[in-house]
Backbone as XML, in Angstrom:
<?xml version="1.0"?>
<chain id="A" units="angstrom">
  <residue number="1" name="MET">
    <atom name="N" x="133.799" y="61.395" z="32.949"/>
    <atom name="CA" x="132.764" y="60.243" z="31.974"/>
    <atom name="C" x="133.970" y="60.344" z="31.244"/>
  </residue>
  <residue number="2" name="VAL">
    <atom name="N" x="134.372" y="59.080" z="30.456"/>
    <atom name="CA" x="134.615" y="58.175" z="29.619"/>
    <atom name="C" x="134.391" y="58.418" z="28.266"/>
  </residue>
  <residue number="3" name="ASN">
    <atom name="N" x="135.011" y="58.924" z="27.241"/>
    <atom name="CA" x="134.485" y="59.322" z="25.754"/>
    <atom name="C" x="134.680" y="57.753" z="25.314"/>
  </residue>
  <residue number="4" name="THR">
    <atom name="N" x="133.778" y="57.322" z="24.710"/>
    <atom name="CA" x="133.555" y="55.982" z="23.877"/>
    <atom name="C" x="134.505" y="55.776" z="22.613"/>
  </residue>
  <residue number="5" name="ALA">
    <atom name="N" x="134.237" y="57.105" z="22.010"/>
    <atom name="CA" x="135.111" y="57.006" z="20.379"/>
    <atom name="C" x="136.395" y="57.174" z="20.960"/>
  </residue>
  <residue number="6" name="ALA">
    <atom name="N" x="137.067" y="57.647" z="21.951"/>
    <atom name="CA" x="138.645" y="57.465" z="22.066"/>
    <atom name="C" x="138.938" y="56.104" z="22.557"/>
  </residue>
  <residue number="7" name="LEU">
    <atom name="N" x="138.026" y="55.434" z="23.445"/>
    <atom name="CA" x="138.225" y="54.277" z="23.919"/>
    <atom name="C" x="138.297" y="53.333" z="22.555"/>
  </residue>
  <residue number="8" name="PHE">
    <atom name="N" x="137.370" y="53.407" z="21.707"/>
    <atom name="CA" x="137.518" y="52.678" z="20.827"/>
    <atom name="C" x="138.614" y="52.510" z="19.773"/>
  </residue>
  <residue number="9" name="TRP">
    <atom name="N" x="139.413" y="54.080" z="19.621"/>
    <atom name="CA" x="140.252" y="54.185" z="19.069"/>
    <atom name="C" x="141.629" y="53.931" z="19.431"/>
  </residue>
  <residue number="10" name="GLY">
    <atom name="N" x="141.626" y="53.949" z="20.810"/>
    <atom name="CA" x="142.611" y="53.043" z="21.696"/>
    <atom name="C" x="142.842" y="52.120" z="21.408"/>
  </residue>
  <residue number="11" name="LEU">
    <atom name="N" x="141.222" y="51.052" z="21.448"/>
    <atom name="CA" x="141.596" y="49.638" z="21.423"/>
    <atom name="C" x="141.952" y="49.174" z="20.010"/>
  </residue>
  <residue number="12" name="CYS">
    <atom name="N" x="141.667" y="50.124" z="18.878"/>
    <atom name="CA" x="142.341" y="50.177" z="17.194"/>
    <atom name="C" x="143.635" y="50.485" z="17.509"/>
  </residue>
  <residue number="13" name="ILE">
    <atom name="N" x="144.201" y="50.631" z="18.042"/>
    <atom name="CA" x="145.468" y="51.471" z="18.093"/>
    <atom name="C" x="146.433" y="49.855" z="18.948"/>
  </residue>
  <residue number="14" name="VAL">
    <atom name="N" x="145.965" y="49.702" z="19.814"/>
    <atom name="CA" x="146.629" y="48.293" z="20.330"/>
    <atom name="C" x="146.185" y="47.113" z="19.449"/>
  </residue>
  <residue number="15" name="CYS">
    <atom name="N" x="145.328" y="46.987" z="19.146"/>
    <atom name="CA" x="145.031" y="45.796" z="18.067"/>
    <atom name="C" x="146.259" y="46.135" z="16.932"/>
  </residue>
  <residue number="16" name="LEU">
    <atom name="N" x="146.288" y="47.170" z="16.309"/>
    <atom name="CA" x="147.238" y="47.692" z="15.201"/>
    <atom name="C" x="148.621" y="47.183" z="15.959"/>
  </residue>
  <residue number="17" name="ILE">
    <atom name="N" x="148.758" y="47.359" z="16.913"/>
    <atom name="CA" x="150.229" y="47.231" z="17.201"/>
    <atom name="C" x="150.578" y="45.727" z="17.771"/>
  </residue>
  <residue number="18" name="ASN">
    <atom name="N" x="149.686" y="44.991" z="18.098"/>
    <atom name="CA" x="149.604" y="43.669" z="18.166"/>
    <atom name="C" x="149.774" y="42.977" z="16.848"/>
  </residue>
  <residue number="19" name="MET">
    <atom name="N" x="149.018" y="43.347" z="15.719"/>
    <atom name="CA" x="149.148" y="43.057" z="14.773"/>
    <atom name="C" x="150.483" y="42.875" z="14.177"/>
  </residue>
  <residue number="20" name="ALA">
    <atom name="N" x="151.141" y="44.143" z="14.129"/>
    <atom name="CA" x="152.833" y="44.227" z="13.989"/>
    <atom name="C" x="153.857" y="43.493" z="14.709"/>
  </residue>
  <residue number="21" name="ARG">
    <atom name="N" x="153.238" y="42.992" z="16.069"/>
    <atom name="CA" x="153.959" y="42.272" z="16.932"/>
    <atom name="C" x="153.893" y="40.913" z="16.279"/>
  </residue>
  <residue number="22" name="TYR">
    <atom name="N" x="152.978" y="40.583" z="15.571"/>
    <atom name="CA" x="152.536" y="38.854" z="15.268"/>
    <atom name="C" x="153.350" y="39.028" z="14.141"/>
  </residue>
  <residue number="23" name="TYR">
    <atom name="N" x="153.346" y="39.970" z="13.073"/>
    <atom name="CA" x="153.772" y="40.193" z="11.740"/>
    <atom name="C" x="155.179" y="39.897" z="11.971"/>
  </residue>
  <residue number="24" name="SER">
    <atom name="N" x="156.128" y="40.667" z="13.018"/>
    <atom name="CA" x="157.439" y="40.361" z="13.049"/>
    <atom name="C" x="157.858" y="39.195" z="13.626"/>
  </residue>
  <residue number="25" name="SER">
    <atom name="N" x="156.814" y="38.396" z="14.825"/>
    <atom name="CA" x="157.196" y="37.123" z="15.391"/>
    <atom name="C" x="157.155" y="36.190" z="14.189"/>
  </residue>
  <residue number="26" name="LEU">
    <atom name="N" x="156.335" y="36.286" z="13.242"/>
    <atom name="CA" x="156.474" y="35.376" z="12.296"/>
    <atom name="C" x="157.143" y="35.231" z="11.045"/>
  </residue>
  <residue number="27" name="ARG">
    <atom name="N" x="157.766" y="36.478" z="11.017"/>
    <atom name="CA" x="159.062" y="36.567" z="10.288"/>
    <atom name="C" x="160.060" y="35.847" z="10.831"/>
  </residue>
  <residue number="28" name="THR">
    <atom name="N" x="160.575" y="36.307" z="12.567"/>
    <atom name="CA" x="161.491" y="35.756" z="12.847"/>
    <atom name="C" x="161.050" y="34.263" z="13.046"/>
  </residue>
  <residue number="29" name="LEU">
    <atom name="N" x="160.007" y="33.714" z="13.234"/>
    <atom name="CA" x="159.819" y="32.188" z="13.202"/>
    <atom name="C" x="160.285" y="31.690" z="11.752"/>
  </residue>
  <residue number="30" name="LEU">
    <atom name="N" x="159.980" y="32.356" z="10.624"/>
    <atom name="CA" x="160.251" y="31.606" z="9.473"/>
    <atom name="C" x="162.115" y="31.596" z="9.279"/>
  </residue>
  <residue number="31" name="VAL">
    <atom name="N" x="162.867" y="32.892" z="9.813"/>
    <atom name="CA" x="164.023" y="33.119" z="9.918"/>
    <atom name="C" x="164.635" y="31.684" z="10.690"/>
  </residue>
  <residue number="32" name="VAL">
    <atom name="N" x="164.181" y="31.384" z="11.861"/>
    <atom name="CA" x="164.786" y="30.412" z="12.759"/>
    <atom name="C" x="164.525" y="29.374" z="11.808"/>
  </residue>
  <residue number="33" name="MET">
    <atom name="N" x="163.087" y="28.889" z="11.316"/>
    <atom name="CA" x="162.700" y="27.625" z="10.868"/>
    <atom name="C" x="163.867" y="27.125" z="9.595"/>
  </residue>
  <residue number="34" name="ARG">
    <atom name="N" x="163.931" y="28.261" z="8.855"/>
    <atom name="CA" x="164.840" y="28.367" z="7.750"/>
    <atom name="C" x="166.533" y="27.562" z="8.326"/>
  </residue>
  <residue number="35" name="GLY">
    <atom name="N" x="166.914" y="28.234" z="9.262"/>
    <atom name="CA" x="168.113" y="27.293" z="9.920"/>
    <atom name="C" x="168.177" y="26.152" z="10.494"/>
  </residue>
  <residue number="36" name="CYS">
    <atom name="N" x="167.122" y="26.009" z="11.371"/>
    <atom name="CA" x="167.054" y="24.518" z="11.983"/>
    <atom name="C" x="166.409" y="23.428" z="11.362"/>
  </residue>
  <residue number="37" name="ASP">
    <atom name="N" x="165.407" y="23.874" z="10.526"/>
    <atom name="CA" x="164.579" y="22.684" z="9.855"/>
    <atom name="C" x="164.053" y="23.189" z="8.606"/>
  </residue>
  <residue number="38" name="PRO">
    <atom name="N" x="165.346" y="23.027" z="7.442"/>
    <atom name="CA" x="164.700" y="23.757" z="5.877"/>
    <atom name="C" x="163.906" y="22.700" z="5.497"/>
  </residue>
  <residue number="39" name="LEU">
    <atom name="N" x="163.594" y="21.478" z="5.915"/>
    <atom name="CA" x="162.495" y="20.945" z="4.848"/>
    <atom name="C" x="161.100" y="21.127" z="5.492"/>
  </residue>
  <residue number="40" name="LEU">
    <atom name="N" x="160.831" y="21.622" z="6.817"/>
    <atom name="CA" x="159.596" y="22.345" z="7.129"/>
    <atom name="C" x="159.453" y="23.912" z="6.536"/>
  </residue>
  <residue number="41" name="TYR">
    <atom name="N" x="160.877" y="24.521" z="6.474"/>
    <atom name="CA" x="160.391" y="25.546" z="5.993"/>
    <atom name="C" x="160.430" y="25.457" z="4.380"/>
  </residue>
  <residue number="42" name="GLN">
    <atom name="N" x="160.611" y="24.716" z="3.386"/>
    <atom name="CA" x="159.715" y="24.635" z="2.201"/>
    <atom name="C" x="158.743" y="23.892" z="2.169"/>
  </residue>
  <residue number="43" name="TYR">
    <atom name="N" x="158.008" y="23.319" z="3.077"/>
    <atom name="CA" x="157.232" y="22.649" z="3.344"/>
    <atom name="C" x="155.901" y="23.858" z="3.590"/>
  </residue>
  <residue number="44" name="VAL">
    <atom name="N" x="156.242" y="24.802" z="4.243"/>
    <atom name="CA" x="155.098" y="25.663" z="4.441"/>
    <atom name="C" x="155.535" y="27.033" z="3.539"/>
  </residue>
  <residue number="45" name="ASP">
    <atom name="N" x="156.570" y="26.769" z="2.499"/>
    <atom name="CA" x="156.727" y="27.900" z="1.695"/>
    <atom name="C" x="157.455" y="29.123" z="2.190"/>
  </residue>
  <residue number="46" name="GLY">
    <atom name="N" x="158.345" y="28.710" z="3.220"/>
    <atom name="CA" x="158.975" y="29.704" z="3.788"/>
    <atom name="C" x="159.685" y="30.916" z="2.872"/>
  </residue>
  <residue number="47" name="GLY">
    <atom name="N" x="160.041" y="30.634" z="1.809"/>
    <atom name="CA" x="160.631" y="31.656" z="0.730"/>
    <atom name="C" x="159.562" y="32.644" z="0.528"/>
  </residue>
  <residue number="48" name="GLY">
    <atom name="N" x="158.501" y="32.294" z="0.208"/>
    <atom name="CA" x="157.357" y="33.032" z="-0.726"/>
    <atom name="C" x="156.244" y="33.019" z="0.296"/>
  </residue>
  <residue number="49" name="PHE">
    <atom name="N" x="156.329" y="33.146" z="1.555"/>
    <atom name="CA" x="155.506" y="33.385" z="2.822"/>
    <atom name="C" x="154.619" y="34.802" z="2.514"/>
  </residue>
  <residue number="50" name="PHE">
    <atom name="N" x="155.305" y="35.933" z="2.137"/>
    <atom name="CA" x="154.930" y="36.981" z="2.374"/>
    <atom name="C" x="155.179" y="37.812" z="0.948"/>
  </residue>
  <residue number="51" name="THR">
    <atom name="N" x="155.137" y="37.049" z="0.035"/>
    <atom name="CA" x="155.012" y="37.700" z="-1.444"/>
    <atom name="C" x="153.508" y="37.793" z="-1.943"/>
  </residue>
  <residue number="52" name="ALA">
    <atom name="N" x="153.403" y="38.577" z="-2.989"/>
    <atom name="CA" x="152.232" y="38.071" z="-3.540"/>
    <atom name="C" x="152.502" y="36.533" z="-4.467"/>
  </residue>
  <residue number="53" name="HIS">
    <atom name="N" x="153.290" y="36.181" z="-4.415"/>
    <atom name="CA" x="153.061" y="34.891" z="-5.389"/>
    <atom name="C" x="153.210" y="33.565" z="-4.136"/>
  </residue>
  <residue number="54" name="GLY">
    <atom name="N" x="152.732" y="33.799" z="-2.870"/>
    <atom name="CA" x="153.280" y="32.872" z="-2.071"/>
    <atom name="C" x="151.687" y="31.931" z="-1.913"/>
  </residue>
  <residue number="55" name="GLN">
    <atom name="N" x="151.995" y="31.061" z="-1.866"/>
    <atom name="CA" x="151.191" y="29.735" z="-1.972"/>
    <atom name="C" x="150.363" y="29.434" z="-0.596"/>
  </residue>
  <residue number="56" name="PRO">
    <atom name="N" x="148.704" y="30.116" z="-0.371"/>
    <atom name="CA" x="147.934" y="29.778" z="0.772"/>
    <atom name="C" x="147.731" y="28.687" z="1.107"/>
  </residue>
  <residue number="57" name="SER">
    <atom name="N" x="147.573" y="27.231" z="0.549"/>
    <atom name="CA" x="147.702" y="26.179" z="0.682"/>
    <atom name="C" x="148.780" y="26.026" z="1.966"/>
  </residue>
  <residue number="58" name="LYS">
    <atom name="N" x="150.282" y="26.290" z="1.437"/>
    <atom name="CA" x="151.210" y="26.095" z="2.092"/>
    <atom name="C" x="151.146" y="26.740" z="3.748"/>
  </residue>
  <residue number="59" name="GLN">
    <atom name="N" x="150.787" y="27.937" z="3.209"/>
    <atom name="CA" x="150.720" y="28.920" z="4.499"/>
    <atom name="C" x="149.629" y="28.417" z="5.683"/>
  </residue>
  <residue number="60" name="ILE">
    <atom name="N" x="148.643" y="27.555" z="4.969"/>
    <atom name="CA" x="147.497" y="27.563" z="6.093"/>
    <atom name="C" x="148.494" y="25.967" z="6.942"/>
  </residue>
  <residue number="61" name="ARG">
    <atom name="N" x="149.414" y="25.579" z="6.359"/>
    <atom name="CA" x="149.859" y="24.073" z="6.467"/>
    <atom name="C" x="150.751" y="24.688" z="8.061"/>
  </residue>
  <residue number="62" name="LEU">
    <atom name="N" x="151.409" y="25.958" z="7.620"/>
    <atom name="CA" x="152.242" y="26.357" z="9.085"/>
    <atom name="C" x="150.781" y="26.965" z="9.958"/>
  </residue>
  <residue number="63" name="VAL">
    <atom name="N" x="149.861" y="27.452" z="9.780"/>
    <atom name="CA" x="149.075" y="27.514" z="10.744"/>
    <atom name="C" x="148.620" y="26.217" z="11.674"/>
  </residue>
  <residue number="64" name="ARG">
    <atom name="N" x="147.843" y="25.291" z="10.501"/>
    <atom name="CA" x="147.741" y="23.982" z="11.263"/>
    <atom name="C" x="149.148" y="23.281" z="12.238"/>
  </residue>
  <residue number="65" name="TYR">
    <atom name="N" x="150.470" y="23.417" z="11.526"/>
    <atom name="CA" x="151.341" y="22.932" z="12.442"/>
    <atom name="C" x="151.479" y="23.510" z="13.818"/>
  </residue>
  <residue number="66" name="ILE">
    <atom name="N" x="151.137" y="25.175" z="13.700"/>
    <atom name="CA" x="151.353" y="25.795" z="15.206"/>
    <atom name="C" x="149.801" y="25.164" z="16.256"/>
  </residue>
  <residue number="67" name="PHE">
    <atom name="N" x="149.046" y="25.520" z="15.572"/>
    <atom name="CA" x="147.791" y="25.495" z="16.329"/>
    <atom name="C" x="147.303" y="23.693" z="16.910"/>
  </residue>
  <residue number="68" name="ALA">
    <atom name="N" x="148.231" y="22.813" z="16.095"/>
    <atom name="CA" x="148.087" y="21.569" z="16.353"/>
    <atom name="C" x="149.232" y="21.264" z="17.621"/>
  </residue>
  <residue number="69" name="GLN">
    <atom name="N" x="150.040" y="22.282" z="17.968"/>
    <atom name="CA" x="151.046" y="22.096" z="18.256"/>
    <atom name="C" x="152.273" y="21.085" z="18.270"/>
  </residue>
  <residue number="70" name="ARG">
    <atom name="N" x="152.116" y="20.834" z="17.128"/>
    <atom name="CA" x="153.449" y="19.584" z="16.706"/>
    <atom name="C" x="154.746" y="20.201" z="16.877"/>
  </residue>
  <residue number="71" name="TYR">
    <atom name="N" x="155.334" y="21.511" z="17.329"/>
    <atom name="CA" x="156.603" y="21.981" z="17.284"/>
    <atom name="C" x="156.730" y="21.392" z="18.505"/>
  </residue>
  <residue number="72" name="LEU">
    <atom name="N" x="156.004" y="20.803" z="19.610"/>
    <atom name="CA" x="156.424" y="20.998" z="20.888"/>
    <atom name="C" x="157.662" y="19.278" z="20.813"/>
  </residue>
  <residue number="73" name="GLU">
    <atom name="N" x="157.520" y="18.452" z="19.823"/>
    <atom name="CA" x="158.420" y="17.813" z="20.006"/>
    <atom name="C" x="159.633" y="17.635" z="18.513"/>
  </residue>
  <residue number="74" name="HIS">
    <atom name="N" x="159.676" y="19.223" z="18.386"/>
    <atom name="CA" x="161.111" y="19.559" z="17.652"/>
    <atom name="C" x="162.128" y="19.707" z="18.705"/>
  </residue>
  <residue number="75" name="HIS">
    <atom name="N" x="163.616" y="19.394" z="17.835"/>
    <atom name="CA" x="164.809" y="19.426" z="18.952"/>
    <atom name="C" x="165.169" y="20.865" z="19.012"/>
  </residue>
  <residue number="76" name="ASP">
    <atom name="N" x="164.967" y="21.736" z="18.597"/>
    <atom name="CA" x="165.444" y="22.812" z="18.710"/>
    <atom name="C" x="164.379" y="23.777" z="19.745"/>
  </residue>
  <residue number="77" name="ASP">
    <atom name="N" x="165.239" y="23.977" z="20.794"/>
    <atom name="CA" x="164.306" y="24.998" z="21.984"/>
    <atom name="C" x="164.090" y="26.354" z="21.280"/>
  </residue>
  <residue number="78" name="GLU">
    <atom name="N" x="164.816" y="27.002" z="20.735"/>
    <atom name="CA" x="164.587" y="28.361" z="20.284"/>
    <atom name="C" x="163.420" y="28.233" z="19.323"/>
  </residue>
  <residue number="79" name="PHE">
    <atom name="N" x="163.537" y="27.223" z="18.380"/>
    <atom name="CA" x="161.906" y="27.025" z="17.729"/>
    <atom name="C" x="160.898" y="26.804" z="18.141"/>
  </residue>
  <residue number="80" name="ILE">
    <atom name="N" x="160.969" y="26.058" z="19.260"/>
    <atom name="CA" x="159.660" y="25.580" z="20.104"/>
    <atom name="C" x="159.189" y="27.235" z="20.905"/>
  </residue>
  <residue number="81" name="ARG">
    <atom name="N" x="160.066" y="27.836" z="21.428"/>
    <atom name="CA" x="159.680" y="29.235" z="21.818"/>
    <atom name="C" x="159.318" y="30.185" z="21.000"/>
  </residue>
  <residue number="82" name="ARG">
    <atom name="N" x="159.664" y="30.469" z="19.451"/>
    <atom name="CA" x="159.373" y="31.485" z="18.814"/>
    <atom name="C" x="157.534" y="30.612" z="18.265"/>
  </residue>
  <residue number="83" name="CYS">
    <atom name="N" x="157.847" y="29.296" z="17.988"/>
    <atom name="CA" x="156.259" y="28.926" z="18.044"/>
    <atom name="C" x="155.184" y="29.189" z="18.774"/>
  </residue>
  <residue number="84" name="GLU">
    <atom name="N" x="155.476" y="29.038" z="20.195"/>
    <atom name="CA" x="154.733" y="29.492" z="20.988"/>
    <atom name="C" x="154.497" y="31.018" z="21.409"/>
  </residue>
  <residue number="85" name="ARG">
    <atom name="N" x="155.418" y="31.957" z="21.134"/>
    <atom name="CA" x="155.317" y="33.237" z="20.764"/>
    <atom name="C" x="154.062" y="33.413" z="19.879"/>
  </residue>
  <residue number="86" name="VAL">
    <atom name="N" x="154.049" y="32.923" z="18.351"/>
    <atom name="CA" x="153.781" y="33.237" z="17.538"/>
    <atom name="C" x="152.114" y="32.878" z="17.534"/>
  </residue>
  <residue number="87" name="ARG">
    <atom name="N" x="152.052" y="31.263" z="18.348"/>
    <atom name="CA" x="150.765" y="30.968" z="18.521"/>
    <atom name="C" x="150.025" y="31.995" z="19.514"/>
  </residue>
  <residue number="88" name="HIS">
    <atom name="N" x="150.611" y="32.510" z="20.576"/>
    <atom name="CA" x="149.942" y="33.335" z="21.572"/>
    <atom name="C" x="149.791" y="34.790" z="20.915"/>
  </residue>
  <residue number="89" name="LEU">
    <atom name="N" x="150.461" y="35.220" z="20.315"/>
    <atom name="CA" x="150.427" y="36.452" z="19.617"/>
    <atom name="C" x="148.942" y="36.271" z="18.686"/>
  </residue>
  <residue number="90" name="PHE">
    <atom name="N" x="148.901" y="35.290" z="17.927"/>
    <atom name="CA" x="147.884" y="34.946" z="16.872"/>
    <atom name="C" x="146.832" y="35.336" z="17.683"/>
  </residue>
  <residue number="91" name="LEU">
    <atom name="N" x="146.384" y="34.428" z="18.963"/>
    <atom name="CA" x="145.192" y="33.954" z="19.844"/>
    <atom name="C" x="145.103" y="35.416" z="19.790"/>
  </residue>
  <residue number="92" name="LEU">
    <atom name="N" x="145.765" y="36.218" z="20.858"/>
    <atom name="CA" x="145.562" y="37.463" z="21.244"/>
    <atom name="C" x="145.210" y="38.436" z="20.074"/>
  </residue>
  <residue number="93" name="THR">
    <atom name="N" x="145.443" y="38.294" z="19.259"/>
    <atom name="CA" x="145.280" y="39.479" z="18.107"/>
    <atom name="C" x="144.294" y="39.283" z="17.367"/>
  </residue>
  <residue number="94" name="SER">
    <atom name="N" x="143.683" y="38.105" z="17.433"/>
    <atom name="CA" x="142.335" y="37.176" z="17.028"/>
    <atom name="C" x="141.370" y="37.965" z="17.704"/>
  </residue>
  <residue number="95" name="PHE">
    <atom name="N" x="141.654" y="37.856" z="19.399"/>
    <atom name="CA" x="140.788" y="38.208" z="20.158"/>
    <atom name="C" x="140.294" y="39.711" z="20.249"/>
  </residue>
  <residue number="96" name="LEU">
    <atom name="N" x="141.406" y="40.363" z="19.830"/>
    <atom name="CA" x="141.702" y="41.902" z="19.916"/>
    <atom name="C" x="140.808" y="42.509" z="18.633"/>
  </residue>
  <residue number="97" name="CYS">
    <atom name="N" x="140.638" y="42.035" z="17.447"/>
    <atom name="CA" x="140.033" y="42.258" z="16.654"/>
    <atom name="C" x="138.632" y="42.119" z="16.470"/>
  </residue>
  <residue number="98" name="GLY">
    <atom name="N" x="138.685" y="40.614" z="16.893"/>
    <atom name="CA" x="136.789" y="40.273" z="17.172"/>
    <atom name="C" x="136.384" y="41.666" z="18.408"/>
  </residue>
  <residue number="99" name="LEU">
    <atom name="N" x="137.242" y="42.325" z="19.558"/>
    <atom name="CA" x="136.602" y="43.083" z="20.266"/>
    <atom name="C" x="136.616" y="44.344" z="19.310"/>
  </residue>
  <residue number="100" name="VAL">
    <atom name="N" x="137.463" y="44.304" z="18.542"/>
    <atom name="CA" x="136.987" y="45.855" z="17.593"/>
    <atom name="C" x="136.366" y="45.974" z="16.967"/>
  </residue>
  <residue number="101" name="VAL">
    <atom name="N" x="135.802" y="44.326" z="16.101"/>
    <atom name="CA" x="134.566" y="44.199" z="15.870"/>
    <atom name="C" x="133.084" y="44.302" z="16.533"/>
  </residue>
  <residue number="102" name="VAL">
    <atom name="N" x="133.038" y="43.898" z="17.454"/>
    <atom name="CA" x="131.871" y="44.060" z="18.604"/>
    <atom name="C" x="132.015" y="45.339" z="18.659"/>
  </residue>
  <residue number="103" name="SER">
    <atom name="N" x="132.841" y="46.004" z="19.098"/>
    <atom name="CA" x="132.881" y="47.988" z="19.624"/>
    <atom name="C" x="132.220" y="48.685" z="18.707"/>
  </residue>
  <residue number="104" name="MET">
    <atom name="N" x="132.774" y="48.245" z="17.028"/>
    <atom name="CA" x="132.265" y="48.969" z="16.298"/>
    <atom name="C" x="130.856" y="48.830" z="15.805"/>
  </residue>
  <residue number="105" name="VAL">
    <atom name="N" x="130.193" y="47.512" z="16.249"/>
    <atom name="CA" x="128.965" y="47.090" z="16.116"/>
    <atom name="C" x="127.882" y="47.902" z="16.704"/>
  </residue>
  <residue number="106" name="ALA">
    <atom name="N" x="128.419" y="47.450" z="18.374"/>
    <atom name="CA" x="127.942" y="48.562" z="19.184"/>
    <atom name="C" x="127.887" y="49.999" z="19.104"/>
  </residue>
  <residue number="107" name="MET">
    <atom name="N" x="128.775" y="50.655" z="18.589"/>
    <atom name="CA" x="128.957" y="51.943" z="18.479"/>
    <atom name="C" x="127.874" y="52.390" z="17.445"/>
  </residue>
  <residue number="108" name="VAL">
    <atom name="N" x="127.656" y="51.225" z="16.199"/>
    <atom name="CA" x="127.075" y="51.853" z="15.348"/>
    <atom name="C" x="124.992" y="51.681" z="16.006"/>
  </residue>
  <residue number="109" name="ILE">
    <atom name="N" x="125.198" y="50.545" z="16.608"/>
    <atom name="CA" x="123.820" y="50.568" z="17.366"/>
    <atom name="C" x="123.591" y="51.938" z="18.452"/>
  </residue>
  <residue number="110" name="TRP">
    <atom name="N" x="124.805" y="51.927" z="19.348"/>
    <atom name="CA" x="124.479" y="53.114" z="20.314"/>
    <atom name="C" x="124.142" y="54.577" z="19.445"/>
  </residue>
  <residue number="111" name="TYR">
    <atom name="N" x="124.671" y="54.974" z="18.618"/>
    <atom name="CA" x="124.746" y="55.998" z="18.289"/>
    <atom name="C" x="123.684" y="56.304" z="16.862"/>
  </residue>
</chain>
């Protein structure tokens, strides 16, 4: 018999690992962006992206840029690959976090 608590904690660990992968990929994307497209880097507040004084409105611009897939018209192949990776990891992490929340609610109702 499968222990549901162990399954839940395993799902939480997988979610945390994917969140770390997403964070790392986003940092790498910003480094690549700084080199290949400095104007876009400034537009999305690349220098202050992960600081306490970062501007959320500019950070949302990057999210919109990636989800509208405007990066497909970019001239740098490395930048396009990094944007694709960040987009896929964000979708995966969002799905896993949603699954963790649903699992938590189900466990509260079940027990």
